[in-house]
N, C-alpha and C positions, 0 to 999 in steps of 0.2 A: 610618104609617112613610113618610117622604119619601126619595125617591131623590136622591142627589147627582149632578149632571151630571158626567160624566167628559169632559174636554176632548180632542178628537182630537189625536193626536201632532203633526200639522202645525200646528195652531191653537197648541198649547202651545210648540212650538219658535219659532213666529213671535213669540209674546209674549216669549220669552227673547231672541230677536234684537233686538226693539224695545228691551228694557231694557238689553242690552248697548250698543246704539248711543246710547242716551239717556245713560247713565252715562259712556260714553267721551266724548261731546260736551261734557258738563258739565266733566269733567276737562280736556278741550281748552280750554274757555273759561278755566279757571283757569290753565292753562299760558300761553295767550296773555296773560293779565294780568301773569303773572310776567316773561315775556319782555319786554313793553312796559315794565314797571317798571324792569327792569335796563337796558334800551336808553335809557330816559329819564334814567339817572343822567349827571351831567356827567363829564367825563374824570377828574378828581381823585377824585371820590366812587367812581367805578368801580374806579379804580387802587387806592384804599384797600381796598375789599372783596375785590379779587383778591389783594392783599398779605396781608390778614388770613387769607383761606382757605388760601392757600399756606403761611404761617407755621404754621397749625394742623396742616397735613398734614405739614410737616417736623418739627414737635414730636412729632407722633404716631409717625412713622417712627423718630425718635430714641429715643423711649421704648420702643415696641414691639420695636424691634431691639436695644435695649440698646446703642446706639452711642457714647454719652457725648460727643457732639460739642460743641465749643465754640461760643460765641456767634458768633464770626466765621465758622465753617464753616456754622452754621445760616443765617446771613444770606446767605452766598454761594449756599447751596442755594435759598433763597427766591428769590434774584434769578435763578438759573438756571431754576427750575421754574415760576415765575409765568406766564410766556407759555404753555408747554404745558398748565398747569392751566387757564388761562383758555380756551384752545381745546378742551380736554376737556369743559369745562362747556358750550360751544356745542354740541359733538358730542352730549352726553348729553341735553340739552334737545331737541334736534331728533330724536334717537332716540326719545325718548318721544313726540314729536309724531307721527313715523312710525307708532308702535304704535297710538296713539289714532285716527289717521285710518284705519288698517287696521280697527281694531275697530268704528268707526262704519259702515264701508261693506262689510265682507267678506261680510255675509249678503245684501246687496242687489245686488252686482255679481258675476255668475256667471263671467266670463272672468278668469282670473288675470292675463293681461297687462293688461287694462283696469284692474284694481285696483291693479297695480303702478304703471302709468302715472300713475293719479290720485294715489296716495300720494306718488310722486316729484315730480309737477308742484305738488301742494299744498304740500309742504315747500319746494320751490325758491321758489315765489312768496312764502311766508311769510317765508322767510330773506331774500329780495330786499327786501320791504317793511320787514323789520326793519332792514336796513342802510340803506335809504333814510330811515327814521325817524331813524336816528343822525345823518344829515347835518344835522338841524336842532337838534342837541343841542350845547351848548357843550363845546369841547374833545374832540369826537368826530367821526368820519367814517365813511362807508360803505366797505365793503371787499369787493370781489367774491370774494377768497380766503375770507373768512368765510362767504360765500353757499355756496361749494363744501364747506367744512367742515361747515356746518350740513346741507346737502343729503346729504352722505356719512353723517352721523348719522341722517337719515331713512331712507336706504337700509339702514343697518344695522338699525334698528328694524324695517323691512319684512322684512329677512332673518330676524330673530328670529321674527317672526310666521308666515312661511311655514314655517320649520323646525319650530316648535312644532306647527303645524297638520299637517304631514306626519307627524311623530313620533306625534301624537295619533292620526292615521288608521291608522298601523301598529299601534300598541298596541291600539287598538279594533277592529282587523280591517276597517276601512272604507278604501276609497280616497277621496282627497280629489277629488271630481268636477271635473275641469277646473282644479284648483288645485295 
């Protein structure tokens, strides 16, 4: 009869932390590829995609809300909503980035302010490089306001992570050590 080795709790937790960090890093690489691909689209191609997504949203709102909008009203809404939808896409991409960066590092950086600073700096630098990349693409330009929108998204992702972690600690009766 062989005895199976039971892994000490600290060793098991370390293995889980490593796995979470690796999976988050893989998703972060995929996200960077998507962001780079979208940033590499020429202005007209990017505009067509934004228009198509916004038109889909308007049509869904029309159907779900049983609005019965005319084509003229729908086109006016597409025109009005296209810019905010585009900015929300930026915000959402970078909120996801903030979450992934947090998941990569939260087990390894014990001071919450250092982790928050890392996440914010990481997202800000990534957004800045993304906008810089766009300056080399036809009919595109870099925009510092977009960097701020992206960074706000990353801060929101960080906020979600911290909130979930605090709630998790409360529900499971643990204090989040220094976080």
